[in-house]
N, C-alpha and C positions, 0 to 999 in steps of 0.2 A: 383294640383302639390306638395302642403303640404304634403298630405297624401302620394306620391311617395318617397318624401323626407325623412318622417318618417321610411318607408318602408326600404328604401335604407339604412337608421342608423342602422336597428335594424338587416340587414343582415351582415352590416361589423362589428358589435359587436360579432353577432355569429360567423361570422368568424373568428375572433382574441380569442374567445374563444375556436372553433374547433380547430386553431391550437396548441394552447396552451395545452391542453389535449392531443392532439396527438405527441405532442412534450417531454411531461412529463406523461408518465402511471405509477401509483403506484400500487405495490403490496406488500401489508402487512396487514393479517386480523387483527391485532391487534395496535391502533393508538395512544393510551394513557399510555402505559407502558413508565417507568423512567429506564433509562440506566446509568451504571457508565464511562463506558468506551468502547466508539465506533471510526469504521474505515470506512472513508468512501474511496472509489475505484472507477474508471473509468476503463473499460475492453472491449476489443473487440479479439471474438474468442480465448478465454482463458479457454476452458470449463475443457480441460484436468488437470491445474493447481491449480484450483478453489479450489477443495476439499481437497488438504493437505494445502494450505492457510488458509482456514476457519478453519479447525480442529486443526492447530498448533495454530493459535491465540485464538481460545476457550482455550486449555490446558493451555494457560498461563494469562487466566484472561480477554481478551475481551469478552463484552456479546453482541453486537450487530455491525451489519455490515450494510451500505446505500452505495448499490452498482447501479453504473451507466452504463447500457449497452449503447452503442453506435455501434448500426449497427452488432452486432455477426450474423454470420450464422452457427456457430455450435449448438452444442448440450447443451448450457448452461442452458436451462430452466430446463433439466432433472436432472442437479447436484444439482442446488438452490433450487428445489420445497420443498424438505423435509426442509431446513433451513425457509424458507418462512413461513409453516405449522406451525413451531416451534417459530416464531417471532424471530428467530434469525438473517434473513436478511429482509432487506427492499430493492426492485429491483425498480429501476428505467428506463425505457425505454427514453433513452437521443437521441435528434435527432443528428445526426453525418452530418451537412451538408457540412463540409469540408469533403470527403472519403478519400482521402488519405493523412495525417496528413504531409507525410514528403515533399509532393509538397511546401508546405506553411507555417512552423510551426506557424509564428507569426497569421496567420489568425484560425489556429486551437487551438491554446492556447485561444486567446480572443472569437472566436466562439463557442466553445466547450467545453473545460476544464476549464476556470475560470467560466464560466456561472453556469456549474454544482457544482463546490465547493459552490458558492454563494448560489446556490440552496439549497445543503445540509445543511449548515450552518444557512439560513436564516430558512427556511421551517422545517427543523427537528430538528439541533443540540440544537439551542438555548433552546429549550423545552423538549427534549426528553433525553439529556444525560450529564454526568458531565463534561467528558473529551470526545476529540476527536482529532484524528489523521488522516493525507492524506495521504496514501500510494500506490504504484504500486504493483502488484499481483506478482511481482518479489521481492518485498520487506518483510523481515521478520523483527519484534522485536525480539530481542535479550536481556536477562535480565539474567546476570551471578551472580548474587548479591541474585534473589529472583524468586522463580518459578511463581509467580506471581505478574505481572504487576500492580496491583492496590494498593498492599502493596507499591510498590516504591511511585506511587501517592499520596498516604497519607503522606509519610513524605515530599512533596512537596507541602502541601495544602496551604502553605501561597502565593504561586507564581501564578500568571497568567497561566503560563505553562513551561514548560521545552523544552529546544533545545537538538536536538540528533545528534551524527556524524554517518557515514556510514562506513561499509567496503565492500569491492566488491569481490566477488566470482565469480573463470569462470567454469561454472556447463557443458562446451562443453565435458568433458571426462565422463559423469557419465555413459551413456550408454554403454560404452566401457570398463568398469573395470571389474575384475572378482571378484566376481560376480557382475553384471551391480547395481549401485547403484539404489535403489526403490524411495528415497525421495531426491528431490531437496535440503534439509539442510543436508543431507550425504556430500555435496561438502565440501572440506577443500583446495581447492587450491586458496589462495589469490591472487589477481591481483591488479594493479594499478587502482585506482579509476578514469573511463572516465572523460572525460571534458565535461561539460554538456552546452548545449545550454542554454542561460540563459530565453529565451524567453519561454522554457517548464520545467524550474526547479521549483521544488516546496521547498522552504526552511521544512526541518524535524523537526516537532514541534508538540508536545502534550501540548493542550491548552484548556482552558476553554471556551466555545464558548459566556458565558456570560458575559466573560472580553474581548472579541474582539471586537474592533470597527470597525475594515474593515480592508482592505488589500493592499499593493503596489503588482508592479508587472512591468517587472522582477527584481528577481524573485519574485514568488509568496510565499508572508509571511505576518505574522498578524501584525497589529497594533492595541496596548492594549490601552485600557480606561485608563485615569489618570496617563499617561506616563510611567505605567506600566514595568518592564522589566522582561521578560522570564529567568529562571536560565540554563544557560548550564550543563549537566549531564555528566560526565567522562563514557567511554566506560564502564568499570569494573561494571558500575552502570545498565545501560541500552544504547543501540544502535541499529543502523539498519543494518543486512544482505542485502546487495543488490547483486541478482545472476544474471549474464549476459550468453549468450550462452546456455538458457535452451535447444534449439532445435538445436544448431550449430556443426558441426563437430568440432573436436579437432582440435587445432593448433598444429601440432607436427613440430617443429623447432630442434630435435635431443636434446639431452639429455644434461639436465640442472642441474646445482646441486642445490639439494633439501635442504632447512634448516627447520627443526621442531621447531616452537616458540610456545610461549603463547603472540599471539601478543597482547593481551592487555596490557601488559607491555610496550610496546614498542610505539614510538611518531610516529607519519606521515612520520615525517621527515626520520627517523631510517629505517621505512618500504621502502619509496623509493628509498633511498641511497641502498637497497638490491635490489630492483625489476631494478635499473640502472645498476646494476653487470649482467644483465640477469640470476638472481638466481630464484629459487622457494620457495614460503613460503608455506608450508603445516602448516595449523594452526590445533593445538592439542584439540581445540573447546571442552573442559569439558564443557560448558554449555549446547551445544546441544547432547553431550553423554547421558544427563538426560532426554532429550525430544525424542528424534529417537525411541527406544522401545514403548512410549507409542502412539507415534504418529503412528508407523507401526502396531501397535496393532488396531489400529481406524481404520486403512484403509485397514487392512487384509492382510497385505504384510507380506512375509517371508525375514527376514533379512540376511539370510546364514550366513556363518564366517566372523568374523573379519569384523562387520560392520561400 
């Protein structure tokens, strides 16, 4: 009887271990390298967007990506394999037990998103990277002040982290433009920030993993050791461009007055006043103008006239 109990206990332990390994399969040929600035992201069926997103962030100083795949059925591995082989990407196949997140975002956040972020922080970030941030694949870090984000991070070395504001861009018209826009970051149509469900919202912060004590949720955000407080930076220093409607149809609501502005000189309240008048803001976006030719060249795209 005791022998049977011991065998049962061994089988239970083995079963738990097998379940863990099937949940998180790790692909990274080099495990001891140290990184200055890394990004962690969760993705599903976004293969066609991954290359632009990765190459863009490499151009501005990111040196590693921890990418959590939750049940993709597209050809994501073909896109990511060259980066994995160069030790630019660590790929983790993460179990997506809640297949359709929209059915219950609360369950998806608690069962898939938050455990993935915790896994990235505890297993990788604390020992591998000096700075890290959590982004979505449709979010791009933008630095008007410097082409290399690591230089900005050096200026904030005394802080546990920096908090970033977001701007929202409507990418629905890109493929209908003449010539069509080849890159997502060519989008210039600013739109009002979407109302986020707090259960799936992640407070945007670049932080030092070794200063992070834990997290609160919702929204998902860092709690720092020794009551350290992260510093909020101005948009003119660093911010996030959030692109919506990447694959959607354009919203043709008739001709609207178009206002050309450098939105970095405006407050959120001023921008919202313009949106409330049903006007359209076309951002001059000079910071992207520096990156677009370099990124297009990396991706082998012809930009055409007046990109």
